[in-house]
All heavy atoms as an XYZ file, in Angstrom:
935
protein
N       0.831     -1.164      0.011
C      -0.005      0.018      0.019
C       0.880      1.247      0.008
O       1.901      1.325      0.693
C      -0.901     -0.069      1.218
C      -1.753      1.132      1.272
S      -3.096      0.987      2.536
C      -2.149      1.346      3.995
N       0.584      2.175     -0.845
C       1.376      3.400     -0.920
C       0.702      4.535     -0.078
O      -0.497      4.660     -0.064
C       1.500      3.871     -2.361
C       2.243      2.813     -3.144
C       2.694      3.089     -4.479
N       2.064      4.135     -5.301
C       2.267      4.251     -6.551
N       3.124      3.426     -7.131
N       1.711      5.171     -7.265
N       1.552      5.288      0.581
C       1.078      6.388      1.382
C       0.612      7.506      0.500
O       1.274      7.920     -0.434
C       2.239      6.870      2.301
S       1.718      8.296      3.334
N      -0.591      7.984      0.750
C      -1.179      9.024     -0.094
C      -1.043     10.420      0.504
O      -1.447     11.385     -0.071
C      -2.624      8.718     -0.342
C      -2.846      7.340     -0.986
S      -1.858      7.136     -2.459
C      -3.061      7.309     -3.699
N      -0.435     10.528      1.718
C      -0.346     11.769      2.381
C       0.820     12.625      1.996
O       0.725     13.808      1.905
C      -0.330     11.544      3.890
C      -1.566     10.842      4.366
C      -1.491      9.469      4.813
C      -2.762     11.430      4.386
C      -2.608      8.834      5.275
C      -3.921     10.752      4.815
C      -3.811      9.457      5.267
N       1.934     11.969      1.717
C       3.152     12.747      1.350
C       3.426     12.578     -0.105
O       3.718     11.460     -0.556
C       4.402     12.244      2.180
C       4.234     12.416      3.655
C       5.424     11.743      4.367
C       4.179     13.859      4.042
N       3.342     13.614     -0.869
C       3.631     13.547     -2.316
C       5.114     13.656     -2.566
O       5.782     14.521     -1.967
C       2.892     14.635     -3.013
C       1.398     14.514     -2.950
C       0.805     14.493     -4.332
N      -0.653     14.528     -4.230
C      -1.361     13.417     -4.515
N      -0.795     12.349     -4.928
N      -2.631     13.470     -4.407
N       5.585     12.758     -3.371
C       7.061     12.853     -3.724
C       7.196     13.500     -5.071
O       6.248     13.417     -5.954
C       7.612     11.414     -3.761
C       7.688     10.689     -2.463
C       8.129      9.215     -2.716
C       8.638     11.326     -1.526
N       8.307     14.144     -5.331
C       8.499     14.734     -6.675
C       8.549     13.666     -7.762
O       8.828     12.491     -7.452
C       9.826     15.448     -6.546
C      10.500     14.914     -5.334
C       9.447     14.358     -4.513
N       8.342     14.011     -9.008
C       8.431     13.115    -10.134
C       9.799     12.390    -10.108
O      10.822     13.019     -9.794
C       8.301     13.953    -11.360
C       7.532     15.141    -10.902
C       7.970     15.389     -9.488
N       9.826     11.126    -10.403
C      11.048     10.385    -10.400
C      11.471      9.855     -9.033
O      12.542      9.353     -8.862
N      10.508      9.952     -8.097
C      10.760      9.539     -6.721
C       9.669      8.612     -6.341
O       8.477      8.728     -6.732
C      10.779     10.688     -5.750
O      11.712     11.651     -6.164
N       9.971      7.580     -5.548
C       8.943      6.676     -5.048
C       9.526      5.874     -3.859
O      10.678      5.966     -3.525
C       8.535      5.724     -6.149
C       7.098      5.316     -6.260
C       6.013      6.024     -5.436
O       5.958      5.834     -4.261
O       5.158      6.690     -6.058
N       8.613      5.093     -3.241
C       8.996      4.317     -2.081
C       8.321      2.972     -2.125
O       7.334      2.759     -2.867
C       8.667      5.036     -0.817
C       7.171      5.233     -0.694
C       6.750      6.021      0.556
N       6.976      7.406      0.513
C       6.128      8.351      0.077
N       4.966      7.904     -0.400
N       6.379      9.585      0.124
N       8.873      1.988     -1.354
C       8.284      0.679     -1.282
C       8.703      0.072      0.092
O       9.746      0.333      0.643
C       8.761     -0.238     -2.355
N       7.722     -0.728      0.645
C       7.994     -1.448      1.893
C       7.569     -2.849      1.731
O       6.425     -3.106      1.244
C       7.234     -0.770      3.057
C       7.367     -1.563      4.354
C       8.578     -1.548      5.101
C       6.347     -2.375      4.774
C       8.710     -2.304      6.234
C       6.439     -3.102      5.930
C       7.670     -3.044      6.684
O       7.759     -3.815      7.847
N       8.443     -3.808      2.066
C       8.084     -5.230      2.022
C       8.397     -5.890      3.353
O       9.274     -5.419      4.068
C       8.896     -5.936      0.924
C       8.735     -5.398     -0.459
C       9.758     -6.031     -1.387
C       7.355     -5.678     -0.962
N       7.671     -6.932      3.696
C       7.948     -7.629      4.906
C       7.727     -9.124      4.689
O       6.997     -9.523      3.832
C       7.087     -7.136      6.104
C       5.631     -7.404      5.855
C       4.857     -6.557      6.817
N       3.405     -6.806      6.530
C       2.575     -7.248      7.398
N       2.966     -7.500      8.665
N       1.313     -7.532      7.096
N       8.465     -9.921      5.455
C       8.287    -11.375      5.387
C       7.627    -11.785      6.699
O       8.101    -11.427      7.779
C       9.653    -12.002      5.284
C       9.584    -13.554      5.314
C       9.233    -14.206      4.170
C       9.737    -14.271      6.517
C       9.108    -15.618      4.171
C       9.621    -15.668      6.499
C       9.301    -16.319      5.348
N       6.469    -12.430      6.572
C       5.766    -12.958      7.754
C       5.686    -14.457      7.555
O       5.525    -14.969      6.492
C       4.375    -12.299      7.948
C       3.485    -12.475      6.670
C       4.491    -10.818      8.252
C       2.079    -12.011      6.801
N       5.804    -15.204      8.691
C       5.866    -16.639      8.578
C       4.556    -17.243      8.128
O       4.582    -18.283      7.445
C       6.199    -17.129     10.005
C       5.846    -15.936     10.934
C       5.938    -14.738     10.071
N       3.430    -16.693      8.455
C       2.160    -17.190      7.987
C       1.137    -16.045      8.087
O       1.316    -15.151      8.920
C       1.700    -18.407      8.710
C       1.789    -18.328     10.233
C       1.570    -19.677     10.844
N       1.777    -19.561     12.325
C       3.015    -19.701     12.879
N       4.004    -19.999     12.149
N       3.091    -19.614     14.209
N       0.074    -16.161      7.285
C      -0.882    -15.064      7.233
C      -1.619    -14.716      8.505
O      -1.919    -13.593      8.757
C      -1.953    -15.383      6.144
C      -1.368    -15.276      4.758
O      -0.362    -14.671      4.492
N      -1.967    -16.076      3.812
N      -1.810    -15.728      9.356
C      -2.539    -15.425     10.608
C      -1.689    -14.796     11.669
O      -2.190    -14.413     12.732
C      -3.230    -16.702     11.114
C      -2.323    -17.812     11.471
C      -1.952    -18.738     10.340
O      -2.479    -18.550      9.180
O      -1.189    -19.688     10.494
N      -0.362    -14.674     11.404
C       0.518    -14.079     12.418
C       1.120    -12.792     11.751
O       2.013    -12.859     10.964
C       1.661    -15.033     12.777
C       2.510    -14.665     13.893
S       3.532    -16.104     14.302
C       4.813    -15.324     15.144
N       0.648    -11.666     12.172
C       0.976    -10.403     11.495
C       2.204     -9.754     12.205
O       2.154     -8.528     12.386
C      -0.231     -9.475     11.553
C      -0.083     -8.311     10.609
O       0.698     -8.422      9.650
O      -0.720     -7.246     10.828
N       3.221    -10.502     12.474
C       4.480    -10.001     13.026
C       5.566    -10.325     12.021
O       5.814    -11.465     11.683
C       4.824    -10.626     14.383
C       3.650    -10.371     15.397
C       6.112    -10.102     14.898
C       3.841    -11.087     16.701
N       6.219     -9.297     11.498
C       7.227     -9.469     10.488
C       8.449    -10.124     11.070
O       8.968     -9.755     12.141
C       7.608     -8.137      9.902
N       9.085    -11.055     10.347
C      10.359    -11.674     10.650
C      11.420    -10.651     10.253
O      12.358    -10.397     10.955
C      10.554    -12.987      9.944
C      11.957    -13.527     10.192
C       9.490    -14.026     10.398
N      11.230     -9.998      9.092
C      12.081     -8.921      8.593
C      11.206     -8.006      7.754
O      10.299     -8.433      7.082
C      13.238     -9.492      7.685
C      14.037     -8.349      7.089
C      14.102    -10.402      8.456
N      11.492     -6.706      7.839
C      10.823     -5.688      6.996
C      11.880     -4.790      6.349
O      12.939     -4.567      6.942
N      11.659     -4.385      5.162
C      12.629     -3.491      4.369
C      11.856     -2.428      3.706
O      10.902     -2.713      2.972
C      13.473     -4.301      3.479
N      12.285     -1.194      3.878
C      11.718     -0.059      3.137
C      12.769      0.640      2.341
O      13.919      0.772      2.821
N      12.350      1.167      1.184
C      13.302      1.952      0.388
C      12.585      3.150     -0.241
O      11.434      2.991     -0.662
C      13.883      1.049     -0.751
N      13.290      4.237     -0.300
C      12.776      5.457     -0.998
C      13.906      5.796     -1.963
O      15.101      5.869     -1.588
C      12.558      6.617     -0.036
O      11.566      6.202      0.893
C      12.084      7.849     -0.772
N      13.523      6.044     -3.224
C      14.518      6.452     -4.230
C      14.140      7.758     -4.939
O      12.932      8.052     -5.054
C      14.664      5.349     -5.357
C      15.179      3.974     -4.696
C      13.419      5.110     -6.099
N      15.113      8.514     -5.287
C      14.960      9.666     -6.071
C      15.862      9.433     -7.333
O      17.079      9.204     -7.207
C      15.405     10.975     -5.360
C      15.226     12.156     -6.300
C      14.592     11.173     -4.108
N      15.240      9.415     -8.498
C      16.003      9.186     -9.723
C      16.151     10.462    -10.517
O      15.405     11.436    -10.367
C      15.227      8.166    -10.627
C      14.774      6.868     -9.918
C      14.066      5.947    -10.906
C      15.958      6.174     -9.304
N      17.181     10.446    -11.413
C      17.396     11.641    -12.214
C      16.332     11.733    -13.307
O      15.429     10.906    -13.409
C      18.803     11.594    -12.859
C      18.952     10.491    -13.921
O      18.074      9.622    -14.022
O      19.965     10.535    -14.586
N      16.400     12.791    -14.130
C      15.383     13.019    -15.122
C      15.272     11.878    -16.095
O      14.190     11.657    -16.696
C      15.605     14.383    -15.861
C      15.363     15.536    -15.033
C      15.571     16.873    -15.753
O      15.623     16.819    -17.035
O      15.687     17.930    -15.087
N      16.370     11.233    -16.474
C      16.318     10.085    -17.393
C      15.849      8.823    -16.798
O      15.658      7.814    -17.477
C      17.709      9.894    -18.006
O      18.602      9.435    -17.037
N      15.641      8.816    -15.460
C      15.204      7.658    -14.713
C      16.165      6.452    -14.802
O      15.772      5.314    -14.689
C      13.822      7.182    -15.120
C      12.711      8.277    -15.034
C      11.375      7.810    -15.538
C      12.539      8.805    -13.627
N      17.441      6.736    -14.948
C      18.453      5.731    -15.095
C      19.519      5.723    -14.004
O      20.383      4.879    -13.912
C      19.180      5.803    -16.476
O      19.813      7.071    -16.577
C      18.179      5.575    -17.603
N      19.521      6.833    -13.190
C      20.557      6.963    -12.166
C      19.879      7.458    -10.853
O      18.949      8.214    -10.864
C      21.558      8.101    -12.642
O      22.127      7.704    -13.915
C      22.686      8.316    -11.661
N      20.470      6.922     -9.770
C      20.011      7.294     -8.440
C      20.549      8.711     -8.121
O      21.703      8.978     -8.244
C      20.529      6.372     -7.346
C      20.003      4.989     -7.435
C      20.696      3.958     -8.021
C      18.731      4.684     -6.866
C      20.188      2.680     -8.064
C      18.278      3.394     -6.871
C      18.973      2.388     -7.458
N      19.649      9.649     -7.747
C      20.096     10.895     -7.180
C      20.345     10.685     -5.688
O      21.334     11.084     -5.150
C      19.009     12.002     -7.447
C      19.339     13.247     -6.656
C      18.826     12.303     -8.899
N      19.366      9.964     -5.047
C      19.523      9.563     -3.653
C      18.678      8.422     -3.357
O      17.773      8.068     -4.144
C      19.167     10.775     -2.716
O      17.807     11.112     -2.871
N      18.865      7.795     -2.194
C      18.126      6.680     -1.778
C      18.209      6.544     -0.247
O      19.193      6.959      0.360
C      18.573      5.392     -2.397
N      17.178      6.004      0.346
C      17.156      5.734      1.798
C      16.636      4.328      1.967
O      15.705      3.849      1.341
C      16.247      6.696      2.543
C      16.802      8.120      2.479
C      15.923      9.028      3.289
N      16.122      8.719      4.700
C      16.230      9.599      5.671
N      16.200     10.861      5.393
N      16.352      9.217      6.922
N      17.330      3.595      2.927
C      16.930      2.204      3.141
C      16.828      2.041      4.681
O      17.700      2.475      5.417
C      17.972      1.191      2.605
C      18.012      1.333      1.090
C      17.703     -0.210      3.026
C      19.122      0.602      0.410
N      15.714      1.399      5.114
C      15.457      1.107      6.524
C      15.056     -0.340      6.624
O      14.410     -0.890      5.756
C      14.415      2.047      7.084
N      15.444     -0.958      7.733
C      15.146     -2.370      7.993
C      14.474     -2.514      9.375
O      14.793     -1.752     10.267
C      16.374     -3.209      8.003
C      17.168     -3.204      6.674
C      18.514     -3.856      6.889
C      16.406     -3.938      5.606
N      13.621     -3.508      9.532
C      12.980     -3.729     10.791
C      13.161     -5.207     11.174
O      13.269     -6.069     10.329
N      13.204     -5.459     12.476
C      13.318     -6.821     13.044
C      14.670     -7.448     12.798
O      14.775     -8.710     12.857
C      12.198     -7.705     12.586
N      15.711     -6.666     12.542
C      17.028     -7.188     12.342
C      18.046     -6.568     13.282
O      19.285     -6.755     13.091
C      17.465     -7.114     10.854
C      16.634     -7.948      9.979
C      17.434     -5.640     10.375
N      17.558     -5.823     14.220
C      18.421     -5.163     15.228
C      17.504     -4.809     16.406
O      16.280     -4.973     16.286
C      19.041     -3.889     14.597
N      18.142     -4.386     17.522
C      17.253     -4.075     18.709
C      16.162     -3.017     18.407
O      15.128     -3.029     19.060
C      18.259     -3.624     19.732
C      19.566     -4.279     19.364
C      19.524     -4.292     17.844
N      16.451     -2.090     17.489
C      15.493     -1.059     17.112
C      15.458     -1.041     15.574
O      16.373     -1.526     14.941
C      15.903      0.307     17.661
O      17.160      0.660     17.154
C      15.940      0.290     19.185
N      14.470     -0.357     14.989
C      14.455     -0.222     13.514
C      15.809      0.389     13.109
O      16.384      1.220     13.764
C      13.289      0.688     13.243
C      12.325      0.404     14.364
C      13.251      0.152     15.601
N      16.254      0.017     11.915
C      17.626      0.325     11.470
C      17.522      1.105     10.212
O      17.025      0.688      9.174
C      18.311     -1.010     11.259
C      19.817     -1.056     11.035
C      20.546     -0.439     12.230
C      20.234     -2.458     10.782
N      18.111      2.336     10.203
C      18.311      3.154      9.029
C      19.724      2.850      8.553
O      20.617      2.818      9.394
C      18.061      4.600      9.296
C      18.416      5.520      8.142
C      18.097      5.302      6.815
C      19.069      6.702      8.200
N      18.591      6.336      6.064
C      19.220      7.192      6.891
C      19.667      7.431      9.224
C      19.805      8.438      6.547
C      20.337      8.588      8.918
C      20.387      9.112      7.590
N      19.906      2.603      7.279
C      21.231      2.222      6.752
C      21.704      3.310      5.819
O      21.610      3.203      4.554
C      21.205      0.837      6.051
C      22.622      0.370      5.748
C      20.465     -0.204      6.921
N      22.214      4.450      6.306
C      22.651      5.547      5.453
C      23.754      5.141      4.503
O      23.850      5.707      3.367
C      23.133      6.627      6.420
C      23.378      5.983      7.696
C      22.449      4.752      7.726
N      24.599      4.167      4.893
C      25.715      3.828      3.973
C      25.188      3.222      2.668
O      25.803      3.432      1.606
C      26.601      2.751      4.671
C      27.205      3.178      5.970
C      26.306      3.005      7.138
O      25.207      2.344      7.019
O      26.614      3.492      8.276
N      24.079      2.514      2.708
C      23.491      1.947      1.486
C      22.986      3.012      0.561
O      23.215      3.004     -0.651
C      22.383      0.928      1.840
N      22.341      4.007      1.146
C      21.851      5.152      0.351
C      23.002      5.972     -0.256
O      22.906      6.389     -1.413
N      24.016      6.165      0.557
C      25.194      6.955      0.054
C      25.852      6.213     -1.057
O      26.386      6.797     -2.026
C      26.152      7.170      1.212
C      25.637      8.113      2.250
C      26.382      8.095      3.589
O      27.454      7.362      3.646
O      25.955      8.742      4.510
N      25.934      4.867     -0.951
C      26.549      4.039     -2.055
C      25.736      4.228     -3.371
O      26.335      4.379     -4.428
C      26.585      2.550     -1.693
C      26.923      1.709     -2.845
C      28.262      1.542     -3.216
C      25.953      1.084     -3.578
C      28.582      0.791     -4.279
C      26.274      0.263     -4.671
C      27.611      0.149     -5.029
O      27.973     -0.585     -6.146
N      24.403      4.274     -3.287
C      23.604      4.416     -4.536
C      23.635      5.800     -5.170
O      23.504      5.860     -6.355
C      22.166      4.007     -4.201
C      21.908      2.541     -3.871
C      20.495      2.331     -3.347
C      22.198      1.636     -5.075
N      23.811      6.796     -4.400
C      23.779      8.165     -4.889
C      24.744      8.385     -6.048
O      25.924      8.156     -5.887
C      24.025      9.185     -3.780
N      24.185      8.775     -7.181
C      25.034      9.084     -8.321
C      25.328      7.879     -9.250
O      25.961      7.979    -10.280
N      24.911      6.714     -8.853
C      25.271      5.503     -9.571
C      24.073      5.128    -10.508
O      22.900      5.376    -10.232
C      25.466      4.296     -8.706
C      26.699      4.516     -7.801
C      27.024      3.226     -7.059
N      28.083      3.442     -6.135
C      29.378      3.205     -6.395
N      29.771      2.741     -7.570
N      30.264      3.453     -5.491
N      24.470      4.534    -11.674
C      23.423      4.100    -12.644
C      22.701      2.863    -12.069
O      23.268      2.071    -11.334
C      24.058      3.708    -13.932
C      24.610      4.956    -14.700
C      25.059      4.681    -16.083
N      24.082      4.190    -17.017
C      23.100      4.882    -17.611
N      22.956      6.131    -17.289
N      22.268      4.325    -18.402
N      21.430      2.797    -12.370
C      20.606      1.666    -11.857
C      20.994      0.439    -12.630
O      21.004      0.355    -13.858
C      19.121      1.970    -12.071
C      18.728      3.201    -11.301
C      18.252      0.739    -11.709
C      17.328      3.724    -11.637
N      21.372     -0.609    -11.851
C      21.701     -1.917    -12.452
C      21.426     -2.959    -11.352
O      21.406     -2.699    -10.170
C      23.124     -1.993    -12.877
O      24.022     -1.982    -11.833
N      21.347     -4.230    -11.805
C      21.126     -5.356    -10.823
C      22.419     -5.384     -9.899
O      22.224     -5.630     -8.726
C      21.016     -6.665    -11.585
N      23.584     -5.101    -10.419
C      24.790     -5.181     -9.599
C      24.781     -4.093     -8.538
O      25.189     -4.317     -7.414
C      26.024     -5.080    -10.499
C      26.237     -6.242    -11.431
C      25.364     -6.171    -12.688
O      24.857     -5.070    -13.053
O      25.135     -7.240    -13.287
N      24.414     -2.878     -8.933
C      24.357     -1.782     -7.993
C      23.393     -2.013     -6.885
O      23.617     -1.780     -5.731
C      24.041     -0.437     -8.768
O      24.997     -0.238     -9.777
C      24.039      0.791     -7.839
N      22.191     -2.519     -7.247
C      21.191     -2.823     -6.276
C      21.615     -3.921     -5.379
O      21.441     -3.863     -4.120
C      19.853     -3.166     -7.017
C      19.282     -1.946     -7.658
C      18.846     -3.759     -5.983
C      18.106     -2.242     -8.606
N      22.265     -4.969     -5.867
C      22.726     -6.074     -5.096
C      23.823     -5.586     -4.091
O      23.892     -6.037     -2.939
C      23.339     -7.153     -5.999
N      24.696     -4.704     -4.511
C      25.752     -4.162     -3.642
C      25.081     -3.397     -2.476
O      25.534     -3.518     -1.338
C      26.720     -3.302     -4.394
C      27.840     -2.755     -3.575
C      28.781     -3.812     -3.013
O      28.893     -4.892     -3.624
O      29.384     -3.574     -1.967
N      24.102     -2.565     -2.788
C      23.387     -1.782     -1.732
C      22.710     -2.748     -0.732
O      22.731     -2.557      0.463
C      22.388     -0.852     -2.341
N      22.084     -3.861     -1.313
C      21.458     -4.833     -0.452
C      22.516     -5.520      0.463
O      22.206     -5.785      1.638
C      20.739     -5.872     -1.306
N      23.665     -5.738     -0.085
C      24.746     -6.335      0.736
C      25.234     -5.407      1.839
O      25.486     -5.823      2.997
N      25.266     -4.119      1.549
C      25.578     -3.119      2.564
C      24.579     -3.097      3.676
O      24.889     -3.067      4.889
C      25.778     -1.728      1.942
C      27.002     -1.717      1.053
C      25.901     -0.642      3.034
C      27.100     -0.502      0.120
N      23.315     -3.155      3.252
C      22.171     -3.179      4.240
C      22.262     -4.468      5.081
O      22.135     -4.400      6.321
C      20.886     -3.093      3.564
N      22.548     -5.547      4.465
C      22.639     -6.820      5.164
C      23.753     -6.759      6.206
O      23.622     -7.240      7.341
C      22.943     -7.987      4.175
C      23.037     -9.349      4.782
C      23.404    -10.415      3.779
O      24.254    -10.165      2.920
N      22.707    -11.496      3.856
N      24.890     -6.193      5.840
C      26.058     -6.150      6.741
C      25.717     -5.287      7.972
O      26.347     -5.496      9.046
C      27.275     -5.614      5.980
N      24.808     -4.344      7.876
C      24.488     -3.516      9.005
C      23.561     -4.138     10.043
O      23.395     -3.623     11.161
C      23.825     -2.223      8.523
N      22.995     -5.352      9.668
C      22.027     -5.980     10.587
C      22.698     -6.625     11.811
O      23.865     -6.975     11.727
C      21.206     -7.057      9.832
O      22.093     -8.081      9.409
C      20.531     -6.479      8.639
N      21.950     -6.712     12.899
C      22.396     -7.425     14.110
C      21.178     -8.236     14.619
O      20.673     -7.965     15.723
C      22.805     -6.364     15.127
C      24.000     -5.491     14.674
C      24.427     -4.436     15.678
N      23.352     -3.649     16.331
C      22.777     -2.567     15.764
N      23.155     -2.153     14.576
N      21.853     -1.878     16.412
N      20.843     -9.228     13.833
C      19.629    -10.010     14.174
C      19.861    -11.035     15.325
O      20.992    -11.347     15.644
C      19.267    -10.729     12.909
C      20.609    -10.926     12.210
C      21.379     -9.739     12.578
N      18.740    -11.437     15.881
C      18.782    -12.475     16.899
C      17.981    -13.683     16.311
O      17.258    -13.541     15.369
C      18.099    -11.991     18.234
C      16.621    -11.642     17.976
C      18.906    -10.882     18.853
C      15.795    -11.504     19.221
N      18.186    -14.862     16.946
C      17.337    -15.981     16.668
C      16.233    -16.023     17.704
O      16.451    -15.744     18.882
C      18.169    -17.302     16.767
O      19.101    -17.280     15.708
N      15.048    -16.279     17.217
C      13.911    -16.534     18.132
C      12.948    -17.525     17.513
O      13.245    -18.113     16.491
C      13.254    -15.219     18.562
C      12.556    -14.500     17.431
O      12.353    -15.060     16.330
O      12.128    -13.353     17.602
N      11.741    -17.630     18.036
C      10.804    -18.625     17.560
C      10.273    -18.298     16.122
O       9.798    -19.179     15.410
C       9.645    -18.777     18.478
C       8.759    -17.575     18.661
S       7.516    -17.878     19.915
C       6.195    -16.998     19.233
N      10.429    -17.080     15.672
C       9.981    -16.692     14.299
C      11.039    -16.957     13.234
O      10.743    -17.014     12.098
C       9.513    -15.271     14.290
C       8.281    -14.999     15.079
C       7.776    -13.638     15.032
N       8.748    -12.759     15.819
C       9.268    -11.618     15.360
N       8.921    -11.143     14.170
N      10.076    -10.910     16.139
N      12.324    -17.032     13.626
C      13.345    -17.227     12.677
C      14.735    -17.132     13.264
O      14.922    -16.574     14.318
N      15.734    -17.672     12.530
C      17.117    -17.612     13.012
C      17.779    -16.372     12.542
O      17.260    -15.674     11.666
C      17.869    -18.833     12.386
O      18.005    -18.651     10.989
C      17.254    -20.177     12.776
N      18.868    -16.023     13.215
C      19.663    -14.824     12.852
C      20.109    -14.972     11.422
O      20.045    -13.965     10.641
C      20.795    -14.661     13.826
N      20.559    -16.165     11.001
C      21.056    -16.322      9.616
C      19.920    -16.096      8.626
O      20.169    -15.501      7.567
C      21.589    -17.736      9.489
N      18.721    -16.563      8.944
C      17.595    -16.392      8.013
C      17.284    -14.914      7.937
O      17.042    -14.364      6.844
C      16.361    -17.167      8.531
C      15.120    -16.980      7.713
C      13.818    -17.450      8.339
O      13.730    -17.503      9.581
N      12.918    -17.880      7.559
N      17.271    -14.225      9.051
C      16.956    -12.791      9.040
C      17.981    -12.009      8.241
O      17.683    -11.055      7.520
C      16.838    -12.244     10.472
C      15.565    -12.682     11.166
C      15.460    -11.929     12.510
N      14.108    -11.897     12.883
C      13.642    -12.603     13.958
N      14.430    -13.275     14.760
N      12.374    -12.556     14.290
N      19.256    -12.332      8.401
C      20.336    -11.679      7.671
C      20.093    -11.873      6.157
O      20.193    -10.896      5.374
C      21.648    -12.232      8.091
C      22.808    -11.245      7.994
C      23.904    -11.641      8.944
C      24.978    -10.601      9.009
N      24.664     -9.340      9.479
N      19.822    -13.089      5.750
C      19.557    -13.382      4.339
C      18.354    -12.595      3.847
O      18.388    -11.970      2.764
C      19.341    -14.887      4.142
C      18.854    -15.291      2.767
N      19.646    -15.277      1.714
C      17.587    -15.661      2.354
C      18.939    -15.641      0.615
N      17.705    -15.881      1.014
N      17.282    -12.631      4.604
C      16.017    -11.960      4.170
C      16.240    -10.411      4.118
O      15.639     -9.759      3.269
C      14.864    -12.230      5.154
C      14.281    -13.630      5.036
C      13.328    -13.935      6.185
C      13.508    -13.753      3.691
N      17.069     -9.890      4.958
C      17.353     -8.424      4.870
C      17.899     -8.039      3.516
O      17.478     -7.056      2.915
C      18.345     -8.022      5.994
N      18.803     -8.800      2.969
C      19.370     -8.563      1.648
C      18.289     -8.778      0.568
O      18.137     -7.907     -0.371
C      20.565     -9.413      1.348
N      17.570     -9.827      0.649
C      16.526    -10.136     -0.408
C      15.438     -9.053     -0.402
O      15.118     -8.554     -1.473
C      15.911    -11.509     -0.148
C      14.694    -11.760     -0.975
C      16.948    -12.639     -0.325
N      14.937     -8.715      0.800
C      13.887     -7.699      0.861
C      14.381     -6.302      0.482
O      13.598     -5.563     -0.093
C      13.208     -7.748      2.202
C      12.432     -8.991      2.536
C      11.786     -8.886      3.943
C      11.341     -9.285      1.485
N      15.599     -5.949      0.770
C      16.151     -4.697      0.444
C      16.233     -4.570     -1.073
O      15.841     -3.576     -1.704
C      17.529     -4.458      1.036
O      17.421     -4.440      2.418
C      18.161     -3.190      0.542
N      16.722     -5.637     -1.689
C      16.831     -5.662     -3.188
C      15.438     -5.525     -3.828
O      15.212     -4.701     -4.684
C      17.461     -6.960     -3.687
C      17.589     -7.094     -5.201
C      18.180     -8.391     -5.610
N      17.524     -9.587     -5.019
C      16.378    -10.100     -5.492
N      15.714     -9.565     -6.510
N      15.861    -11.172     -4.920
N      14.476     -6.263     -3.309
C      13.095     -6.241     -3.880
C      12.442     -4.898     -3.621
O      11.721     -4.367     -4.450
C      12.264     -7.336     -3.284
C      12.660     -8.705     -3.788
C      11.791     -9.810     -3.164
N      12.252    -11.131     -3.544
C      11.731    -12.221     -3.051
N      10.773    -12.175     -2.131
N      12.174    -13.424     -3.458
N      12.661     -4.307     -2.468
C      12.096     -2.977     -2.145
C      12.683     -1.915     -3.051
O      11.954     -1.034     -3.589
C      12.315     -2.614     -0.687
N      13.968     -1.955     -3.312
C      14.579     -0.999     -4.237
C      14.027     -1.191     -5.617
O      13.664     -0.230     -6.285
C      16.125     -1.203     -4.261
C      16.874     -0.569     -3.092
C      18.282     -1.055     -3.024
C      16.845      0.989     -3.165
N      13.929     -2.406     -6.076
C      13.403     -2.705     -7.428
C      11.961     -2.222     -7.520
O      11.604     -1.631     -8.590
C      13.426     -4.146     -7.734
C      14.882     -4.693     -7.946
C      15.019     -6.190     -8.009
O      14.053     -6.944     -7.597
O      16.073     -6.678     -8.390
N      11.121     -2.454     -6.540
C       9.739     -1.980     -6.585
C       9.674     -0.463     -6.558
O       8.867      0.145     -7.287
C       8.987     -2.563     -5.352
C       7.559     -2.138     -5.282
C       6.744     -2.524     -6.487
C       6.144     -3.880     -6.346
N       5.299     -4.228     -7.455
N      10.503      0.212     -5.752
C      10.467      1.678     -5.710
C      10.942      2.256     -7.070
O      10.363      3.246     -7.534
C      11.364      2.218     -4.589
N      11.928      1.660     -7.650
C      12.364      2.158     -8.991
C      11.286      1.931     -9.993
O      10.997      2.816    -10.864
C      13.667      1.353     -9.390
C      14.804      1.733     -8.531
C      13.960      1.593    -10.896
C      15.986      0.785     -8.595
N      10.649      0.735     -9.990
C       9.514      0.441    -10.905
C       8.421      1.469    -10.783
O       7.908      2.017    -11.751
C       8.995     -0.892    -10.608
C       7.776     -1.352    -11.418
C       7.255     -2.623    -10.943
O       8.002     -3.610    -10.676
O       5.989     -2.798    -10.868
N       8.062      1.866     -9.521
C       6.995      2.844     -9.299
C       7.470      4.208     -9.732
O       6.638      5.014    -10.259
C       6.641      2.825     -7.837
C       5.885      1.621     -7.339
C       5.694      1.671     -5.849
N       4.886      0.560     -5.405
C       4.682      0.224     -4.170
N       5.186      0.993     -3.175
N       3.931     -0.798     -3.838
N       8.722      4.559     -9.536
C       9.228      5.891     -9.903
C       9.198      6.089    -11.452
O       9.055      7.197    -11.932
C      10.588      6.129     -9.379
N       9.291      5.001    -12.141
C       9.364      5.066    -13.624
C       8.030      5.098    -14.281
O       7.947      5.279    -15.498
C      10.192      3.879    -14.145
C      11.673      4.015    -13.887
C      12.456      2.774    -14.360
N      13.874      3.066    -14.420
C      14.818      2.134    -14.615
N      14.422      0.859    -14.769
N      16.048      2.419    -14.641
N       6.962      4.997    -13.497
C       5.594      4.970    -14.126
C       5.126      6.376    -14.286
O       5.352      7.226    -13.532
C       4.615      4.191    -13.198
C       3.183      4.338    -13.663
C       5.034      2.740    -13.085
């Protein structure tokens, strides 16, 4: 669901994804949000912000990942590198909903997918 209250400039968009173990349990094992601002050609990141949930004691903003993307052309490799930076920032625990290793893996996967979704939305 997209927030309708805050309008972003053209070429900008956001996405949030979460992994839940089953539909009847509405507690995320991992959540990832991304906001992107693209240049006029929609091929290069002007800026980006990435935040993660349930992978550290508190929600985690990963400014290093956004700084890495700024000024870079959009590509699968660039997105994967930013997802790796986000993954490296996590400090997950193991509990009944998932292991630390699973959460670390999901942080990268969901970051990549959130970036891809935000880019897709920005290009519409």
